[in-house]
N, C-alpha and C positions, 0 to 999 in steps of 0.2 A: 504494500500500500504506500502511496505517496502522502506526504504531509506538508502543507504550507505553514511556515513558522511565523509566529508573531511574538515579540519579546518586550519586556519592560525596559524602555529607554532611560528610565531614571536611575538604573544601576550605574555605579561609578566605573568608568572605563579605567583599566590599569594603565600604568605608565607606558607600556609598550604600544598600546593602542593610541594614546595621545601622541606619542612620537611618530607613529605611522601616519597620523592625520596632520602632521605639522607642515610648515611651509617648505621643508626640504624636499617634499614630494610634489609640490605644487607646480609642476611644469605647465607650460602653455599647451592648451588643447589645439592641435592642428593636424589636419589630414596630410600635411606636407612634411611631417617630421622625416628627416633623412633616415634611411635604413641604418641599423647599428652595424658596427664593424663585426667581422666574423673571423673565426679560426677554423681550420680543418683538422679534426682529430678522428682517427679510425675511419677515414673516408666519409665522414659526416660533417656538414657545414653547421657550425654552432654559433649562435649569437654571443658576442663578447660584450656584455653590458653589465650594468649595476642592477641590484634588486629594485631600486626606485624606478629606474628607467624601464625595466622590464614590466613592472606593474602598470605604469602609465601607458606604455605602448600597447599592452594587451587590452586595456580598457578602451583606448582610442580605436583600436581595430574593431572591438565589439560595438562601440557607439556608431562607427561608420558602416557597420554591417559587412566588414571584410571577413570572409570566412577563413578560418585558420585552424589547423590541427597542431597542437603543441605537445611536445614530450620533453621530459627531463632525463638527462643521461648521467648515470653514475657507473661505478665499477660493475655492479650486478647487471645493469642493463647491457653494457658492452659485452660482458661474458655471455649473456643470454643470446644476444644478437650474433655472436661468433659461432654459436652452436645451432642457430635456427635461421636459415636463409630467408624464410618467409617473414620472420620478425624483422630481420635486417632491412628487407624491402619496405616494410611498413614504416620504420624509422626514417629511411631515406626519403620516403614520400611525405613526411611531415612538413608543414610550412615553417615551423620554427622549432629549434632545439636549444635547450639551455643546459649548461654544465653544472652538475650538482655534486659537491663533495670534494674532499682533499685529493682523492685519487685522480680525478679529472684535472685538477690543478697541477699535480705532479706529472701527469701524462703530457700536458701542454708544455711544461718546462723542459721535459725531455725532448720535445719536438722543437725547442727554440721559440716557443710562444709564451705569452703571459695572459692568464685569465684575469679580468678586472675584478670579478666578484664571484662568490659562491651563490649561484642563483638556485636555491632550493625551495621547495614548496612550503615548508614550515615557516621560514622567515618571510617568504613572499606573500602569503595569504593575508596577513593584516594590512600590508601595503596595498594589495590588490583591492581589498574591501574599502579602504580609505579612498583610493582613486575612483572606484565604482560609485561610492557615495557622492563624490563631487560631480561626477558625470551623469548621475541619475540612472546608472546601469545596475542590473541585478544578477546574482549568482544562484546556481542550483547545484546542490551537493548530491551526487549519486555514487554510492559505493559503501563498502564495509558491511559488517553484519547488521541485521535488523536493529535499528535504534542508534547505531553509532553515528551515522551522518546527522541525525536529529540532535544528538548530544553535542556534536561539534558545532552545529548551528546555534544551540543554546549558549555555548561558550562565546561564540562570535557576537551574539546578542548582548551578553554581559559586557563585552568590550565596546559596545556602542554601535554595532553594525547590524542591528536587527532589521532595519529597513532594506538592507542590501540583499538579504536572503529571500529568494523567491520560493524555495521549497527544497525538500530532501526526499531521498528514496534509497533503500538499501541496495547493495550490489549483487545480491544473489538472484540473478535474472538468467534463466536458462535460454540458450540461443533458440530463437523462433518460438519460444513459449509465451504463455499468457502474461507472465510477470514482465518479460521484456517489452511486450506491447504496452503494458500499463506504465512501465517506466518511461518509455518514449512519449506516451501521451501526457504524462505528468510534466515532463520537461517542456514539451512544446506548448502546453496550455499555461505554463507558469509565466511566460513572457521573459524568461531569463536570457540574457545575451551572452553569458559566460557559463559554461557547464564544466564542472570539475568531476572527473571520473576516478574513483579510488577502488580499483579492483586488483591491484598488484601487477607485476611484470611477469610475462608479456601480455597477459589477458587484456588489460585495460586498453593498450594501444591498438591491439588487433580489433577489439570491440569498437573503438572509436572509428577506425578505418572502415569497418564493415557497415556501421550505422550512420556515418557522417551525413550522408545525403538525406537521411530520414529525419534529422534533427534541425529544428529551426534556429537554435542558438548559433550565432556566427562563430564563436570561439569555443573550442572544446579542448580540455587539457587533461592529461593523465597524471594523477597526483599520488599514486601508490598508497602508502599507509598513512597519509596526511590526516585523515579524519580521526584515526585512533589517537594521535597526539592531542588534537583539540578536544576530543571527548574525554581525555584523561586516562585512557586505557594504557598508554605507553608514555613514559616520561622522557624528556630530552636530557641529554648528557649535560653535566655542569659546564659553565662557560669556558673554564680552563681547558677541558678536554676538547670542546668544539674548536676552540682557538688553535689547539695543537693538531687539529685534523684527526683526532682519535675518537670521534663519536661512535665509531663502529665497535670500539671496545666496550662502551657502555651498553650498546644494544646486544652484544654477545653475552655480556654478564646477565642481562635481563632474561634472555631466552636462549640459553646455550644449546638446548636440544634442537631448536628450530633453525638457529642462525649459525651453528658451528661450520657447516659446509660452505655457506655463502661467504663467510668472512675468512676462516682459516685456510680453506682451499681456494675460494674464489679470489681473495686478495693476491695470492701468489700467482694465479693464472692471469689476473689483470695486469700485475706488474710486468710479467713476461711479455704480454701483448703491448703494453705501453713502451717498454724498452725497445722492442722490435720496431714498433711504429715510429718511435723517436729517431732510431738509427736511420731508417729509410727516409724520414723527413729531412734530416740533416744532410744526408748524402745527396738528396735531390735539391738542396737549397740553392736558390739563385743569388748571384752576387748583387742583383739589383734590389734585394729584399730590404736593404737599409734605406732605400728611397732617397728623398731629397736631402736628408741630413748627411748621408755619405757623400753626395755630390757637393754639399757645402764644405765638408772636410777636405775633399779633393781640391776645391778652389783655394782653401786656406793653405794647403801644402804647396800648391803651385805658386802661391804668392810668397812662399818662404816663411809663413807665419805659424806653421804647426810642426816645427822641426822635431820636437821631442815625441809627438804623437807617433811619428813614423819610426823614431829611433828606439824607443823603449819597447822591447818585445812584450806582447800581451801576457804571455805565460809567466814572466817575471813579476809583473804587476799583480797578477792573480795569486801567485805563490806568496808574495809579500802580504797580501790581504788576508789569505787564509791563516797564515802563521800568526799574524798580528791579532786576528779575531780570536783564535784559539788561546793565545797567550793571555789576552784580556779576560776571557771567560774564566780561565784558570785562576788568575790573580784576584778577580773580583767576585767569585762565586758566592762567598758568604755575605759580603756587603750587599749584593743584589737581592739575596733572600731577605735581608733586613729591610730593604726598601719595599719589597713586596708586602711585608707585614705592616709597615707604617702606612702604606697607601690603603690597605684593607681597613685599618683602624681609624683612619682620618675621615673617610667619606664613603658613602655607598657607591657601588659601581665596579666595573671590572678593573683589574690591575693594569692591563695593557690597553692602549688606544691604538686602533688600526685605521689607517687612512690611505687612500689611493694617491700615489705620487707618480711623477713622470721620470723615467730613467733614461739610460743611454738610447740614442736614436728615437726618442719619443715614445718608448714602450712603457706602458703603465705597470706598476707593481704595488703590492700592499706593504707599506712601511709600518713598523711597530715602534711605539714609544711607551714609556711608563706614563700612565694617565696622571696629568697634573691639573686637570680642570674638572669642573662639575659635569655630571653626565648630560646636562642640557646645554653644554657649551656651544655646540654647532648651531643651535637655534638662536643663540644670542649674537652670533658672529656677524650676521648681515646687518643687524641694527647698530652694532657698535662700530663696524668698519665703514659703514656708509656705502654709497654706490658709485664711487669715483671711477671714471674711465681712463684716468691718467695712467699710462703704463709704468710710470716711475713711482706710483703710489699703490703698488700691488700688495705690499705686506701690511698686516695689521699687528702692531706691537704696542702695548701700553704698560707703563710701569705699575699702574694701579688697576690692571685688568681684573674686574670683579668676578670673572669666571674661574680664576685660579684658586685652588685649595691651599690650605696652610702648608701641608707637606709639598704640594705642587710648587709653591713659590720657592721652597728651598732646593728641590731637585732640578728645577729649571735654572736657577741661578748657578748651581754647581754643574749644570749640563748632565746630570745623572739621568734625566728623563730620556736622553738619546741612546743610552747604552744597549737597550734591546735591539738596536739597529745592527749590532754585531752579528745577529742572526741573519739579517739581510745581506751582510757582507759574506757570510759563509754560503748563503744560497746563490750568490753571484749577482744579486740585484744592485748592490752597492759596493763601494770601495772604502778603504780606511780613509783615504784622502780624495777629495773631489768637490765640485760645486754641490751645495746643499740641494736635496731633491725638492722640486717645486710641485705645487698643486696643479691639477689639470686646468682649473680656472685661470691660474696665473700664466701657464704656458700658452693658453688660447689667446692671450693678449701680448705675447712676446713679439718684438720686432725681429727682423731677420738676424740682426747682429746679436740680440738677446739669446736667440736659439743656439748660438755657439756653445752655450753652457751644456747643451744636450749631446755634445759630441763625445763626451767621456762619461763613465759611470758616476753617479752622484756619490758623495762621500759623507762620512760622519763628521769630519772636520775639513776646513778649507782655509784659503788665504785670509778671507775677511773675518773668519771666526777667531783668528789670532790677532786681528788688527782692529778690534773695536766692536765686532759682532753687530748687534742691532743698532748701534749708534751710527753705523755706516748706512747711507741711504741706498735705495735700490739701484740707482745708476752706478754708484761706487762699487756695489757688490758685483754687478754684471761685469764691470771693467776688470776687477780683480780675478773673477772666474775666467774671463776670456784670456787673460794673461796666463793663468795656470794652464789652460788648454793648449796654448801656443808653446809653452816652455816646460811642461812638467817632466820630472825625472824621479827616479827612486830616491836619490839623495835629497831632492826637494821634498818628497813625501816624508822622509824620515825627519827632516828639519821641521816641517809643519807639525808633525806629531809631537816632537819634543817641545815646540813652542806652545802647543795646546795646553800643556800642563800649567805653566804660569798664567796663561790666559784664563783658565778655569778657576784657578785659585784667587786671582784678583777680581774675577767676575765682572770685568769691564764690559758694559753694553749687554749684560745678561738680564733679561726679565721676560 
């Protein structure tokens, strides 16, 4: 039986829902939004986008009546498709694919790519509901055992999204049977423009492909066990495990009998496939992949202004970075644990703050820092920083920034908040020394000469970090970074690291 849900809108929405409905997701509604960038993994074309942008673009398609089949790819999906040619064809025929989980991120890295975000259904759903509410669109939940989709809808209602849910139906619908016909009728009569199917892999995606033409909802998505999470039948892993890409360990501990083969055997199979795919991708890489930035570097070299870029072998720079990061982790292990404890005691929220930054050749990556601000800091940023379009007023720094916590003020002044970026160095996204990594919004406003900063990997410390830090304006920082790009050497890197120590101790320009 289907059920159309109505809920009490007076129940207080939790912080997650308030954040989902915040201005950070309030993109302009336009049918002319450019297609998101894509990456190719396992011979499938995947949208490389953020959770926010995915939610908004899905709702835009639904509002415009653009019909789309959407699937989420994780290690289990890839393993299943490798064993089932029919399922692989179904995935290849989907209109949009999203990468879900740390396994896909690792597969991308092995292929020389970088995924912007982990676009998984659990984190996406509140954002999707918020975007649907703003656009006047509705969702239908179809899947799970009887009552599960309804319980998930009740949870969404408590989060303030009751008006978004058009109806629910369980997922036990036999092919060609009466219940399948009832489910299709319930969806089509509900007026929902977005249909979420939770039947598990590969059943849900095959069901969607077979019934897509019978459904009036323009957008249909396969969401796996999503409804069980929102119904409270399955708990999510702690934030620390999710941040470390180890959520599968939590799921295995919860259901070892059901999940042992998927994770213990499946993860090994997936890693072998990812390594093989990565090797093939790198062997077939085209020298033009670096695009305009490589051409810009060639022009600099031709002009005699990038002498050291060509002189210093990349492997020496990389060896120096790896050794430096490992040494730093060894020396600072206990102090870092103390910082973790102090952050936990000082204010609510995660210990680490992760943010998309732009790396070498314009490739985005996720940079980690110790959290030094309150958890709603991003929402306060636009109001505090203003809307200046001056390219030399890109940074927002204030000595009395109200967003900074008590411990945060200390770790920022001592540059301790930057130390988790040692992990980014080990992963190859950053270097020990180089221009500081910029935000995508900053890079979008770079001039051509400003973009010279992107010709090398960003670093934990740099020339302007030891010469005044935030006291140096943007134009001065750019010029110092461009000089580093033109002249860097390992001796210069060592010198800058040594000079960083007194710069940190004096805290000049640090706030």
